[in-house]
GUVEX-487079 format. One record per residue (C-alpha): x, y, z; residue number from 1. Coordinates in Angstrom, 2 decimals. Layout:
<atoms>
{px->X, py->Y, pz->Z, k->NUM}
...
</atoms>
This chain:
<atoms>
{px->-0.07, py->0.00, pz->0.20, k->1}
{px->1.51, py->3.56, pz->-0.73, k->2}
{px->1.95, py->6.36, pz->1.37, k->3}
{px->-1.37, py->7.87, pz->-0.45, k->4}
{px->-3.39, py->5.16, pz->-0.54, k->5}
{px->-2.46, py->4.20, pz->3.04, k->6}
{px->-2.96, py->8.20, pz->4.08, k->7}
{px->-6.99, py->7.94, pz->2.15, k->8}
{px->-7.48, py->4.73, pz->4.58, k->9}
{px->-6.25, py->6.86, pz->7.41, k->10}
{px->-8.75, py->9.61, pz->6.78, k->11}
{px->-11.10, py->7.46, pz->6.78, k->12}
{px->-10.88, py->5.80, pz->9.92, k->13}
{px->-10.24, py->9.42, pz->11.67, k->14}
{px->-13.46, py->10.74, pz->10.16, k->15}
{px->-15.54, py->7.85, pz->10.74, k->16}
{px->-14.01, py->7.62, pz->14.66, k->17}
{px->-14.76, py->11.66, pz->15.19, k->18}
{px->-18.14, py->11.52, pz->13.42, k->19}
{px->-19.87, py->8.19, pz->15.05, k->20}
{px->-19.47, py->5.93, pz->11.43, k->21}
{px->-19.43, py->2.43, pz->11.63, k->22}
{px->-16.07, py->-0.46, pz->12.26, k->23}
{px->-14.45, py->0.37, pz->9.08, k->24}
{px->-12.28, py->-2.78, pz->8.76, k->25}
{px->-8.65, py->-2.65, pz->9.05, k->26}
{px->-7.70, py->-5.50, pz->6.54, k->27}
{px->-11.31, py->-7.31, pz->6.18, k->28}
{px->-13.05, py->-9.14, pz->9.30, k->29}
{px->-12.20, py->-12.60, pz->7.82, k->30}
{px->-8.12, py->-11.82, pz->7.77, k->31}
{px->-8.07, py->-10.10, pz->10.96, k->32}
{px->-10.00, py->-13.24, pz->12.29, k->33}
{px->-7.38, py->-15.40, pz->11.13, k->34}
{px->-4.55, py->-13.54, pz->12.06, k->35}
{px->-6.72, py->-13.31, pz->15.56, k->36}
{px->-6.17, py->-17.04, pz->15.38, k->37}
{px->-2.94, py->-16.81, pz->14.42, k->38}
{px->-1.25, py->-15.17, pz->17.33, k->39}
{px->-2.73, py->-16.87, pz->19.70, k->40}
{px->-1.12, py->-19.43, pz->18.54, k->41}
{px->1.86, py->-17.72, pz->18.40, k->42}
{px->1.08, py->-16.49, pz->22.08, k->43}
{px->0.62, py->-20.19, pz->23.24, k->44}
{px->3.28, py->-21.59, pz->21.40, k->45}
{px->5.75, py->-18.89, pz->22.61, k->46}
{px->4.37, py->-17.96, pz->26.19, k->47}
{px->6.74, py->-19.95, pz->28.36, k->48}
{px->8.70, py->-17.49, pz->29.90, k->49}
{px->7.11, py->-13.97, pz->30.43, k->50}
{px->6.76, py->-13.03, pz->33.45, k->51}
{px->3.30, py->-13.35, pz->35.34, k->52}
{px->3.86, py->-9.75, pz->37.43, k->53}
{px->5.00, py->-6.60, pz->35.80, k->54}
{px->7.55, py->-4.83, pz->37.97, k->55}
{px->5.86, py->-1.76, pz->39.41, k->56}
{px->8.24, py->0.90, pz->38.65, k->57}
{px->6.28, py->3.93, pz->39.94, k->58}
{px->8.78, py->6.42, pz->42.32, k->59}
{px->10.98, py->9.73, pz->42.36, k->60}
{px->13.62, py->9.40, pz->38.96, k->61}
{px->16.76, py->11.67, pz->39.65, k->62}
{px->16.38, py->12.30, pz->43.47, k->63}
{px->19.84, py->14.21, pz->43.58, k->64}
{px->19.20, py->16.77, pz->41.21, k->65}
{px->18.65, py->20.15, pz->42.68, k->66}
{px->14.92, py->21.31, pz->42.18, k->67}
{px->15.15, py->25.25, pz->42.56, k->68}
{px->12.34, py->24.94, pz->44.42, k->69}
{px->9.98, py->23.50, pz->41.93, k->70}
{px->8.03, py->20.61, pz->42.48, k->71}
{px->9.41, py->17.05, pz->40.23, k->72}
{px->7.79, py->16.57, pz->36.96, k->73}
{px->4.82, py->14.21, pz->37.09, k->74}
{px->4.98, py->11.31, pz->34.17, k->75}
{px->2.29, py->8.67, pz->34.11, k->76}
{px->1.85, py->6.17, pz->31.73, k->77}
{px->-0.99, py->4.73, pz->29.90, k->78}
{px->-2.16, py->1.77, pz->27.56, k->79}
{px->-1.14, py->-1.74, pz->27.35, k->80}
{px->1.17, py->-4.33, pz->28.40, k->81}
{px->3.98, py->-2.31, pz->26.33, k->82}
{px->3.08, py->0.81, pz->28.46, k->83}
{px->3.37, py->-1.00, pz->31.50, k->84}
{px->6.83, py->-3.14, pz->30.65, k->85}
{px->5.28, py->-6.69, pz->30.62, k->86}
{px->8.18, py->-9.14, pz->29.52, k->87}
{px->11.05, py->-7.57, pz->31.86, k->88}
{px->11.81, py->-8.62, pz->35.30, k->89}
{px->13.35, py->-5.59, pz->36.99, k->90}
{px->11.24, py->-2.01, pz->37.24, k->91}
{px->14.39, py->-0.19, pz->36.33, k->92}
{px->13.79, py->-2.07, pz->32.40, k->93}
{px->10.30, py->-0.90, pz->32.11, k->94}
{px->9.82, py->1.61, pz->29.56, k->95}
{px->8.38, py->4.21, pz->32.05, k->96}
{px->11.45, py->4.02, pz->34.41, k->97}
{px->13.41, py->4.55, pz->31.18, k->98}
{px->11.44, py->7.51, pz->30.09, k->99}
{px->11.02, py->8.70, pz->33.50, k->100}
{px->15.04, py->8.62, pz->34.24, k->101}
{px->15.38, py->10.24, pz->30.70, k->102}
{px->13.64, py->13.25, pz->31.01, k->103}
{px->15.37, py->13.64, pz->34.39, k->104}
{px->18.38, py->14.21, pz->33.00, k->105}
{px->17.44, py->16.38, pz->30.15, k->106}
{px->15.45, py->18.68, pz->32.42, k->107}
{px->17.82, py->18.58, pz->35.19, k->108}
{px->14.37, py->18.32, pz->37.61, k->109}
{px->13.86, py->15.31, pz->39.05, k->110}
{px->10.56, py->13.05, pz->37.73, k->111}
{px->7.95, py->11.44, pz->39.79, k->112}
{px->6.43, py->8.22, pz->37.48, k->113}
{px->3.28, py->6.86, pz->38.06, k->114}
{px->1.65, py->4.05, pz->35.53, k->115}
{px->-2.35, py->3.27, pz->35.17, k->116}
{px->-1.06, py->0.44, pz->32.12, k->117}
{px->-2.93, py->-2.72, pz->31.99, k->118}
{px->-1.58, py->-5.91, pz->30.19, k->119}
{px->-4.07, py->-6.72, pz->27.84, k->120}
{px->-6.07, py->-3.03, pz->28.19, k->121}
{px->-7.62, py->-1.93, pz->23.97, k->122}
{px->-8.54, py->1.18, pz->23.75, k->123}
{px->-11.80, py->1.41, pz->25.11, k->124}
{px->-9.72, py->0.52, pz->28.78, k->125}
{px->-8.68, py->4.48, pz->28.49, k->126}
{px->-11.70, py->6.31, pz->30.00, k->127}
{px->-11.28, py->4.19, pz->32.95, k->128}
{px->-7.67, py->4.88, pz->32.85, k->129}
{px->-7.52, py->8.75, pz->32.71, k->130}
{px->-10.42, py->8.56, pz->35.50, k->131}
{px->-7.72, py->7.31, pz->37.41, k->132}
{px->-4.88, py->9.90, pz->36.25, k->133}
{px->-7.03, py->12.78, pz->36.41, k->134}
{px->-9.15, py->11.54, pz->39.90, k->135}
{px->-7.67, py->14.38, pz->41.86, k->136}
{px->-6.78, py->17.96, pz->39.93, k->137}
{px->-4.23, py->18.87, pz->42.00, k->138}
{px->-1.93, py->16.40, pz->40.56, k->139}
{px->-2.32, py->16.80, pz->37.22, k->140}
{px->0.29, py->14.87, pz->35.14, k->141}
{px->3.00, py->17.38, pz->33.04, k->142}
{px->3.11, py->14.85, pz->30.23, k->143}
{px->1.06, py->11.50, pz->29.66, k->144}
{px->2.58, py->8.74, pz->27.66, k->145}
{px->0.19, py->6.08, pz->25.82, k->146}
{px->1.33, py->3.10, pz->23.96, k->147}
{px->-2.13, py->1.32, pz->23.21, k->148}
{px->-3.11, py->-0.54, pz->20.01, k->149}
{px->-1.86, py->-3.80, pz->19.43, k->150}
{px->-5.11, py->-6.04, pz->21.54, k->151}
{px->-7.47, py->-3.79, pz->19.09, k->152}
{px->-5.91, py->-5.43, pz->16.18, k->153}
{px->-5.89, py->-8.96, pz->17.33, k->154}
{px->-9.42, py->-8.76, pz->19.01, k->155}
{px->-11.18, py->-6.84, pz->16.01, k->156}
{px->-11.57, py->-3.80, pz->17.68, k->157}
{px->-13.13, py->-1.69, pz->14.46, k->158}
{px->-10.64, py->1.01, pz->13.97, k->159}
{px->-13.16, py->3.44, pz->14.00, k->160}
{px->-14.15, py->2.26, pz->17.81, k->161}
{px->-10.33, py->2.31, pz->18.53, k->162}
{px->-9.60, py->5.69, pz->17.30, k->163}
{px->-12.57, py->7.14, pz->19.22, k->164}
{px->-11.40, py->6.01, pz->22.13, k->165}
{px->-8.03, py->6.95, pz->21.89, k->166}
{px->-9.01, py->10.64, pz->20.72, k->167}
{px->-11.08, py->11.52, pz->23.55, k->168}
{px->-8.70, py->9.99, pz->26.26, k->169}
{px->-6.07, py->12.58, pz->24.49, k->170}
{px->-8.57, py->15.41, pz->24.86, k->171}
{px->-9.90, py->14.85, pz->28.39, k->172}
{px->-5.92, py->15.29, pz->29.43, k->173}
{px->-4.98, py->17.76, pz->27.39, k->174}
{px->-8.18, py->19.45, pz->28.65, k->175}
{px->-6.77, py->19.20, pz->31.93, k->176}
{px->-3.39, py->20.33, pz->31.06, k->177}
{px->-1.33, py->17.67, pz->30.54, k->178}
{px->0.97, py->17.33, pz->27.49, k->179}
{px->0.13, py->14.14, pz->25.78, k->180}
{px->2.83, py->11.86, pz->23.64, k->181}
{px->1.23, py->8.02, pz->22.32, k->182}
{px->2.94, py->5.45, pz->20.62, k->183}
{px->1.44, py->4.62, pz->17.75, k->184}
{px->0.25, py->0.56, pz->17.18, k->185}
{px->3.34, py->-1.19, pz->16.93, k->186}
{px->3.98, py->-3.28, pz->14.15, k->187}
{px->2.38, py->-7.35, pz->14.90, k->188}
{px->4.21, py->-8.34, pz->11.44, k->189}
{px->7.23, py->-8.57, pz->13.72, k->190}
{px->6.10, py->-11.04, pz->16.41, k->191}
{px->8.46, py->-14.23, pz->14.65, k->192}
{px->5.94, py->-17.05, pz->15.20, k->193}
{px->2.80, py->-15.61, pz->12.86, k->194}
{px->3.73, py->-16.52, pz->9.55, k->195}
{px->3.00, py->-15.62, pz->5.97, k->196}
{px->0.90, py->-14.54, pz->4.29, k->197}
{px->-0.80, py->-13.41, pz->7.78, k->198}
{px->2.78, py->-11.82, pz->9.07, k->199}
{px->2.30, py->-9.19, pz->5.93, k->200}
{px->-1.81, py->-8.93, pz->6.97, k->201}
{px->-0.55, py->-8.06, pz->10.63, k->202}
{px->1.85, py->-5.11, pz->9.25, k->203}
{px->-0.91, py->-3.84, pz->6.72, k->204}
{px->-3.13, py->-3.48, pz->9.63, k->205}
{px->-0.62, py->-2.20, pz->12.21, k->206}
{px->0.17, py->0.40, pz->9.96, k->207}
{px->-3.12, py->1.42, pz->8.82, k->208}
{px->-4.67, py->1.69, pz->12.88, k->209}
{px->-1.22, py->3.47, pz->13.67, k->210}
{px->-2.02, py->5.84, pz->10.97, k->211}
{px->-5.76, py->6.85, pz->11.53, k->212}
{px->-4.30, py->7.17, pz->15.65, k->213}
{px->-2.04, py->9.90, pz->14.54, k->214}
{px->-4.80, py->11.99, pz->12.76, k->215}
{px->-7.12, py->11.94, pz->16.22, k->216}
{px->-4.58, py->12.64, pz->18.53, k->217}
{px->-2.79, py->15.02, pz->16.40, k->218}
{px->-6.28, py->16.37, pz->15.95, k->219}
{px->-7.07, py->16.50, pz->19.68, k->220}
{px->-3.35, py->18.31, pz->20.61, k->221}
{px->-1.42, py->15.39, pz->21.12, k->222}
{px->1.98, py->14.36, pz->19.62, k->223}
{px->2.70, py->10.75, pz->17.95, k->224}
{px->5.75, py->8.30, pz->17.68, k->225}
{px->5.70, py->5.60, pz->15.40, k->226}
{px->6.27, py->2.29, pz->17.30, k->227}
{px->6.38, py->0.78, pz->14.07, k->228}
{px->8.92, py->-2.37, pz->14.20, k->229}
{px->9.40, py->-1.41, pz->17.79, k->230}
{px->11.55, py->1.67, pz->16.89, k->231}
{px->14.45, py->0.74, pz->14.59, k->232}
{px->15.48, py->-1.93, pz->12.12, k->233}
{px->17.62, py->-3.40, pz->14.15, k->234}
{px->14.63, py->-4.74, pz->15.92, k->235}
{px->13.57, py->-6.75, pz->12.68, k->236}
{px->17.23, py->-7.70, pz->12.34, k->237}
{px->17.63, py->-9.01, pz->15.76, k->238}
{px->14.42, py->-10.14, pz->17.29, k->239}
{px->15.96, py->-12.94, pz->19.46, k->240}
{px->17.98, py->-9.89, pz->21.04, k->241}
{px->14.92, py->-7.31, pz->21.03, k->242}
{px->12.12, py->-9.77, pz->21.78, k->243}
{px->11.77, py->-11.23, pz->25.52, k->244}
{px->11.33, py->-14.71, pz->26.55, k->245}
{px->8.39, py->-14.88, pz->24.85, k->246}
{px->8.83, py->-13.44, pz->21.48, k->247}
{px->5.90, py->-11.44, pz->22.10, k->248}
{px->6.97, py->-8.65, pz->24.12, k->249}
{px->9.77, py->-6.60, pz->24.06, k->250}
{px->12.73, py->-7.66, pz->25.76, k->251}
{px->15.39, py->-4.71, pz->28.21, k->252}
{px->16.94, py->-4.21, pz->25.15, k->253}
{px->13.62, py->-3.47, pz->23.26, k->254}
{px->12.09, py->-1.35, pz->25.52, k->255}
{px->15.53, py->0.79, pz->25.98, k->256}
{px->15.27, py->1.29, pz->22.02, k->257}
{px->11.62, py->2.10, pz->22.56, k->258}
{px->11.99, py->4.96, pz->24.73, k->259}
{px->14.93, py->6.27, pz->23.30, k->260}
{px->12.72, py->6.56, pz->20.45, k->261}
{px->9.98, py->8.19, pz->22.70, k->262}
{px->12.20, py->10.32, pz->25.03, k->263}
{px->13.19, py->13.52, pz->22.38, k->264}
{px->9.15, py->13.81, pz->21.76, k->265}
{px->8.17, py->13.96, pz->25.39, k->266}
{px->11.01, py->16.59, pz->25.85, k->267}
{px->9.61, py->18.54, pz->23.12, k->268}
{px->6.57, py->18.64, pz->24.26, k->269}
{px->7.46, py->20.22, pz->27.64, k->270}
{px->9.76, py->22.81, pz->25.74, k->271}
{px->13.11, py->21.24, pz->26.89, k->272}
{px->14.45, py->20.57, pz->23.68, k->273}
{px->17.17, py->22.73, pz->22.15, k->274}
{px->15.18, py->25.15, pz->19.94, k->275}
{px->17.35, py->24.54, pz->16.56, k->276}
{px->15.85, py->21.02, pz->16.96, k->277}
{px->12.02, py->22.13, pz->16.24, k->278}
{px->13.00, py->23.30, pz->13.03, k->279}
{px->12.37, py->21.19, pz->10.29, k->280}
{px->15.24, py->19.52, pz->8.82, k->281}
{px->14.61, py->18.88, pz->4.85, k->282}
{px->18.16, py->16.85, pz->5.20, k->283}
{px->16.32, py->13.62, pz->7.42, k->284}
{px->13.24, py->14.96, pz->5.05, k->285}
{px->11.16, py->16.44, pz->7.87, k->286}
{px->8.57, py->19.14, pz->6.91, k->287}
{px->4.87, py->20.42, pz->7.17, k->288}
{px->2.54, py->17.91, pz->5.49, k->289}
{px->-1.21, py->18.00, pz->5.50, k->290}
{px->-2.17, py->15.63, pz->8.96, k->291}
{px->-3.32, py->12.31, pz->6.64, k->292}
{px->-0.07, py->12.40, pz->5.00, k->293}
{px->2.16, py->12.79, pz->7.63, k->294}
{px->0.63, py->10.09, pz->9.42, k->295}
{px->0.79, py->7.76, pz->6.72, k->296}
{px->4.38, py->8.66, pz->6.26, k->297}
{px->4.95, py->7.94, pz->10.59, k->298}
{px->3.56, py->4.77, pz->10.25, k->299}
{px->5.76, py->3.21, pz->7.25, k->300}
{px->8.74, py->4.51, pz->9.48, k->301}
{px->9.61, py->3.52, pz->13.20, k->302}
{px->10.53, py->6.63, pz->15.37, k->303}
{px->8.96, py->9.34, pz->13.69, k->304}
{px->6.92, py->11.94, pz->15.35, k->305}
{px->3.96, py->14.10, pz->13.89, k->306}
{px->2.76, py->17.70, pz->15.68, k->307}
{px->-0.17, py->19.68, pz->15.20, k->308}
{px->1.54, py->22.67, pz->13.27, k->309}
{px->-0.94, py->24.96, pz->10.89, k->310}
{px->-4.64, py->25.02, pz->12.06, k->311}
{px->-5.33, py->24.06, pz->8.14, k->312}
{px->-4.62, py->23.94, pz->4.57, k->313}
{px->-6.17, py->23.13, pz->1.35, k->314}
{px->-6.69, py->19.53, pz->2.09, k->315}
{px->-7.37, py->19.85, pz->5.87, k->316}
{px->-5.06, py->20.83, pz->9.26, k->317}
{px->-1.39, py->20.60, pz->9.17, k->318}
{px->1.18, py->18.69, pz->11.01, k->319}
{px->4.53, py->18.84, pz->11.54, k->320}
{px->6.56, py->15.66, pz->10.60, k->321}
{px->9.79, py->14.91, pz->12.24, k->322}
{px->12.94, py->12.43, pz->12.06, k->323}
{px->14.33, py->13.29, pz->15.87, k->324}
{px->17.81, py->12.56, pz->17.07, k->325}
{px->17.57, py->9.69, pz->19.52, k->326}
{px->19.00, py->10.31, pz->22.59, k->327}
{px->21.09, py->8.13, pz->24.97, k->328}
{px->18.27, py->7.06, pz->27.68, k->329}
{px->20.51, py->6.95, pz->30.90, k->330}
{px->20.33, py->3.62, pz->33.40, k->331}
{px->17.57, py->4.12, pz->36.25, k->332}
{px->18.21, py->3.51, pz->39.93, k->333}
{px->17.63, py->-0.62, pz->40.07, k->334}
{px->14.86, py->0.82, pz->42.01, k->335}
{px->12.95, py->3.93, pz->42.58, k->336}
{px->14.21, py->7.00, pz->44.83, k->337}
{px->11.11, py->7.17, pz->46.73, k->338}
{px->7.37, py->5.68, pz->46.35, k->339}
{px->4.93, py->7.40, pz->44.14, k->340}
{px->2.31, py->9.40, pz->45.99, k->341}
</atoms>
């Protein structure tokens, strides 16, 4: 599927989500049903070795840093098992801990991490998660990171429904005053036990949903980062290194790769990235595009950021597409410096 045709599909899905349209199929109900069966079989085949308990990474990071009288930044993770960090054994290996440590280093300010992410969650769980995040109006997060979408595909949730729930969650968080960064649907075609041609169909369905998610998120004032093949060609080339013991969830190295790609966007959302990095770099094929085209291009290239730009253009809303240089994420402490609260 070309970038332009992917943009058209994504625009249709996003429009259906916005106006209450029906379930536009990702790759056809029958093929997605086959994909679901294949993925479930793959999970049973390789499921041994996944930690049953997701490490609790909540707490304070960058504790020794001077605060200059400012309270710690608040970072909250929402979404599914990828956001929670399922597949690793230590809290320091989860994406939340890695992002909190990286953000503390860039901001030179402590970061308090919390998570409401739930393994197995689909986008229709985001309303519950956002309600938890916003339960105390005096403690609205500075930034929220959402990773969601894979379970929507494997459980045949209509793409319009998926995007509607995600857009609603972003709108509520932005209205409350939080910045929002969404890691879009990862590429299910990288799951090793899924065979061809279903691997190709999984990739197609994942990219269609990721592009539609991007349109919905950007229109609500959030930013997206394409997780794609979990952030970099090295994931597809070295699956045994970057997948975890179950060949389904990322390993510690995979989560670190993901965190390196998401961190610059989190920092940019908070105004912490160098000003020169905010201008589009033509040499990296960055620039202003209609939001649907930017979404389609981002879905095809992992680690690509899309954020709102000019309010409108001849073909609707516009967005800035950036391919940010990844910044190495510092190793977090073995355990958080203080309990969350």
